[in-house]
N, C-alpha and C positions, 0 to 999 in steps of 0.2 A: 304770419304764416310764407312759407315759402307758396309761391302760386302751384307749383306743381302737386302739394299735399291739398291745398287749399280745392283745387279743382277735380282732384277725388272724391274728395267729401259732394261737392254740388254736386257730381255724377248719381255720385249714392243717391243724394236726395231725389232727382227728378227723375230714378227710374220708375220708383212707386207709380200704374196707373191711377190707385185710386185714392192719392193725393191731392190729386187736379181738380184743385177747388176754382179756380180764378179764372177772369174772364181772358185776362193776357194768356199769352202762355209763359211758362212757370218759368223759364229761363231769363223772360223779362226781368218778371222780381225779383229774384236772385241777384240779379246785375246792378239792381236800384239798391242794393245796402250800402255801399261804400265805394269809391271809387277806386281801391285795389279789386275788390270785388267783380266790378265792372270792367274792368283792363285784365283779369282773368278769365270771364265771360268770352268777351270778345277777341280771345288769344287763346282759344283752348280748342280748336277743330272737334275735338269726341265728345265736348258736349256739346253742341250742334247737331250731333248724329242721332241727340234724342228728337225725336220732332214728334211733339205735342203738339195737338190741333183743336182747341177745345171752342168751341161755338158757347155763345150765352145760353143759361139756362132759362132767366127771361129779359127780353129787348126793354126797357122803362123807355126810352124814349129814341129817336131818329139819330140821335149824336152815339149813340152802340150800332149803328148800323156799318161803321165800316168793318168792324170786329166782324161780323156775319163774313166776309171774304176772306178765307183762308188762303187764298192763292199766294199774296205778297211773302205771309208767313211762312209758308212753303218753299216759296223760291229763296229768300232768309238763309232759314235752314242750311237745304241743299249747298248753296254756297260758300257759307260757312264750315260745313263739314268736310269740305275739299274732295277727300275721294272716297273717305270710310264707308264702311258700310253702313245704314242706317237703320231706326229701330224707327219708326213710325206708329201714331196712334193717333184715332180718328175720333176723338168724342163729338158724336152729331146727336144727339136726344131732342136736342131743340131746332137742328136746321134741315127743312127742305129745299133743295136746291133747288135752280130753274136744273133743263136739261142742260143748258150753255154753260150754267156754273159748275156741277157735274162734269162736265165733259173737258170744260178749263182745268180744274183739279186732277185730273185724270190725267192728265196731256202731262203736267208736270210732275205726277210720280212715276207714268211710264218712261217716260226721258231718263229718270234715273233706279229706274226696274232692275236694272244691273247690281245694283246697290245695296237692294233694298234685305233685311236681313230677319225682321221680322215687322207684323203687322198686326195690329190691335182696332180693329173698327165695332163701336157700338151704334145698338139704332137702325140700321141703315132702313131710310126712307124707300116707297119705292121707286120716284125715278134716280136716285143715286145710288141703287142698288139694281139697275139694269144697267148702270155704269160703272157700275165695280162689276158686275158680273164678266162682263165683257172683256176687260182688261184683264182679269184673273187668269185667260188665259194666253196671257203673255210671258215674252222668255223672264225668267226668276229667278240665274243659276243660284244666290247665295241665301235665298228666303228657306227658312228655319221653321218660323212658327206664322200660324194666323187664327185668330181669335178675330170669329165677325158676331155681330147679332145683328137680325133684322126686327123691327115694331111695328111690322106689317105681317100677315098670312098673303100668300101669293094666289092670282087670280087664276092661275092658270099651270100647269103641270109643267115643270122646268128640269131637264135632263141635262143642259149644258156642262161643258167642261169647265172645272174648277182645277187650277192651279197646278193642271198636268205637265208644263212645263218649267216645275220647279222641281226639280232632280235631289235636290237640298231637304225638303218639304217632310218633317218627323213627324210635326204636332201639330195638330187642327182641333180649334174648336168653332162649333156655328151653333148657333140657339135661334130657334123662332118662340114669340110670344107665347106667353103660359096658353093661354086662353084660343085655341084652335077651332074657329066657324067653318074652315072647308076641307073637303076632300082635294084639294088639290095642294099638294105638297111639293115643297123641292125635294127633288132625289138627282142630283148634281152626280156626275162622275168626277172621282177625286182619285190622287196616285193612292189606290190603297196597298200596293204593294209594299212600299216605300216607308208606310206611317207606323212609326212606334205609338204616337198616344193616338186619341179619337177621343171626343167628348161632344157627343151632342144634346140637345135637348129641345122638345118638341117637336121632335120630325115624327112621324109615324113609325110607331113601336115596329110594323113589322117588318118596313125597310132600314129602321135600327140592325133587326140580327142580319139583316140582307148585307149591308154595309161593315158588321164585325163579322159575317162570314169572308169576304175579300178581301180580310189586312193580315196575313197571317203575320206578320212582326211584331203584331201591337203587345205593347207592354201594358198598356194602360187602355181601360174601355171603362168609357163613364154616360150614362145613356138614363135621363128622365125627361118625362110626359104629365103632364098638372093632368090634363083633362083632355080629350078628344070625344067628336060627336061617333055615333052610330054609325055613320057612313062613309068611316075612314077605308078605305082598300083593305083588301087582306091581302096580303104577296108574298104569306108564309111558302103558298105553293111555288117561289120562285128560289128559293133555297136548295141548295146545292147538298144533302147532308149524310152522313154525320159529321157535323164539321171539329176539327181537332187544331185548338190555337197553344202549339208549345211554347210560346216564351211569354203567354199574359199573366199577368201579378195583381193587378190589383184591376177590380169589377166592378163595377158601382151600377147597378139597375132597380130603377123604381118609375113603377107606373103609379099614376092617383087618378080614381074617376073615368075608368078609361074602358069602353066595350070589349075594348080585345085580350084586357091586362091576364083573365084566367085563362086562355089558351096561349098569351105569349110566354107566359113567367113558364108555363108547363114546357111548352118549346124550346124554350132553352137549357133547363134541367134536362131534358129527358136527351136535345139531339145535340150539346155541345157540349164538347172537353178540352179541360186547360189543367193540362198535368202541373204546372209549375207556380198554380195561382196560390198568394199568400195573404190579401185583401181581398175578402168580399165583404162588399155591401148592398144588402139586401133593403130595398121597401116595398115590402110584401109581407100578405099573413101567411108567412109560410108552412103553417100548419095542414093549410088546405090543400097542399099538391099532394099528387100519388104519392107514394114514398118510393114502392114500391118498382116504380117504372122511372123515379130519378137513382137509383142505384147505382150505377156505373159510376154518373157525375161525382159521388159523394166519395165513391171507392175510388175516384179519378181525384183528388183535392186529398185525400185524409194524411199524407207525406208532406204535403205543401203549405196547406192552409194555415196561418197563426193567428189574423184577424179576423173577428167577424164584426161587421156593425148592422144592427135593427134599427131603423125609427119607424114601426109600425106594432100596433100592440100586437101579442100573440096573445091566442086561449087560451093555452097551458094545459088545457083539458087532454092532446093527445102528445106525451112527452116525444113520441118518437121517432120526429122529424130535429130534434135537438141533442138525441142522441149520435146525431153524426155527426157533431161538431167538439166529439170529445177530446180531440187532439188542438183543439187551438191555445193561444196562450194570452188572450185579449179580447173582452166580448165589449162594445160600446152598444146601449142601449138609448133610444135617444126618440121621446114619445111625447106628442102633442096632440091635441082638438086637433089643428090639419092635418097628418095621417090617422090619426084615429080617433074616429066620433064617437063620441063618449065614453074615451076611458076615463074610469072613477079614481076617490084615493085606496077601494079596495081594491081597486085592479094595478095599484102601484104595491100594495102588502103584497098580495097573491106571488107578484113578479119576483119581490126578493125571499121570500118562502120559498120557493120552486129553485133558487139558487144555493140554500142555507145546505151543507152539508149534515142529511141527517144519521145515522145507526140504523144497523141493518135493513139498508134500502141501494138501490142501485142511484147513485147521485148523479150530478149533471157537472159535464165540465170538470172533469177532475185536474185539468194539465194547468188551469185558470191562473196566472201571475197580475191581471191588471185588467180593473172593472170601473168601467164609465157608466157612469147611470145617470139619465137627463127626466126627468117626469114633468109635465106642463098638464095638470087636471082641467079638464070639462066644468067642473065642480067640486067643492071639497066639503060643503057641508051638507049633513045628510039632512037636517033639519034649521029652521029658520033661526034667528038668533045670536050670526055670527059666531065665535072662538067655541061657543057651547057646542058647537056641531061636531067637535071631536070625538065628543064623550061618545056618539053615538058609533064610529069609527074603527076598526082596528090599529093597533099603534104603528107607525111607520116607524115610528125612533127604535122602539121594540127591535122591529124584525129586521134593521140595519143592523142594530148589536150581535142579537143571531148571527147574523150573515156572513161580520167581520170575525163573531167569537169560532165560528164554525170552518172557515179558512185561515185561521192562524193559530190556533190550543186546538180543539179535536170536536167532531161534531158531538150537536146538538138536536136533542127533539123540539122543538119546536110549538107542537100541540103539548106537552106534558110540562116544561119548566115551569116553576110557579116560583123561585128563589135564584136569582144568578148568580154562579157559585164559579168564581174564575178556576182557572186549572193553568198548569204550569204547558207548555209544549213538550211534550215529546217525541222526540226524531224517530228513537225505534219502537213507536207504536204501529201496532195493523193498518190505523187509520191515515198515518204519513206515509205506507209504503205504496198507496192508491191514491193519492191525491197531492198537486202541489201545494203549496202554501201562497196567499196572496200575495202580494210586493205590493201594488199599487191599487186604489178605489179613490174615485171620485164621484160625490153625490152634488146635484143640483134640483132643486123643487121648486114649482112655483102656481098658482091657482088663478087662473083665467077669472073666476066670479070678483074674487081680490086681490086690484094688483099691487095692492097694499103688504100682502099676504104672502111672505116667505117662510122656505125654513130656515130656522134660527134656535138654535142648539139653547141658547141663555132663554127662549122658551119655555121649553121643555125638561128645567132642572131635575126631574122626575128620574133622566137616566143621564146625566150629566157625569154621575160617579163611574156606572156601570162604563159609559162611552170612554174615560178617560183610562179607563181599567183595561179593556180591550184594546186601546192603542197607546199604552203605557213604554211600549217598548219600537213606538214608532221615531223613525231618523228624521223625520219631517210631518206635521200636520197645521193645519190652516185651516179655521172657520171662519166663512166672512158671511156674511145678511141672508144669500137664498143660494149657500152651495159649501163643501167644505173638500179637502185634499187629504190625504193618508198616505204617504209611505212609508215602506220599513227598509 
């Protein structure tokens, strides 16, 4: 194989940060395959421009100690990459350097700061974090992407500047640990007026809104916070509202177990506007919102929103909020115990019934083309005795069939149907003048009470005939142990 092609293949292999599981840098392992590969590795500067410094997850004995010093590795990579821009990844989940070690490594990075194109850092320890933050205020003319996570919560308020001398920086990801036990949070000053992508995890939710309000060019904003104490400062009063972000296309917002979530969720919907929003991922029980107060938000996205992701169980008692999304073409529901405690088998059936088109009713989501559903129930069996518990529960399989039938053939009354009688699709019927036919369907099911119990059509052969009939015109159909996909 010509060295040029082999070099390109190797470059593709080493680019994915999630694959770095070895102690030594990945490039060394690749170069040890054979003489030809080794020669290609050591004579291809573009391969060395991807600098991956991985500290050992477990130090078995002192023989691994030299690997904990990444400075020689960094020097070698910079030397062999020539003058090319570099992509630097520091995987430091088990590395807690002394101040001297951190400073030495930062000197190497800063010396070549004008070549840095992307920076990926995991699990910054307190010592390394301080050195990193100080270095982040240097001149970085080529830097475009930064992803950094801390393994600790700050012990003081930190409002220092980060990457304010990086004129090309457009993508910034910052993450704190899931468990926040302090009200002293990072509130860095970032070059917000140039960012197009901003991901935040674990930050004070009100400060996240503040940062969002400062980014006029954002195309994608992703925020999540698992839990935080009741002592978090409320910074909503610092926002200049209302806020309109004309370029935002993708918004992900999820706050779980946070005392401020109701106020912050409502504030986001009431005081922010995203006229170009195409994809909304919402990790909250949106039924609880004051719909009338949020009317401008929904009116603003009516002509742009196409995809809605929800991963909190909805009560379905009030369908008014769902009617605000009648224009979407894709819905994704991902519900489990973690985001919706107590979600039961019957709740899953109810969700499917609410999405089923029924005659002489105002049905939900008439323009739906793609539907993806993932359920993980807190408990499945209504009574003890294993699979017999299914007898006391409504039929999930039949609910799926009714849903697919109503979205492919014609409306069906799930409360009155006794025998399943298949009808052919009539494009000229009144029904299909108002509704879009479903084109993609994915369903995934599991039960936490029994890890071996998954959704499998082979276990429910009472409905296999009906399922095959409803999906007989499908272009693609795949049934796996715990899920199935249908595409028409």
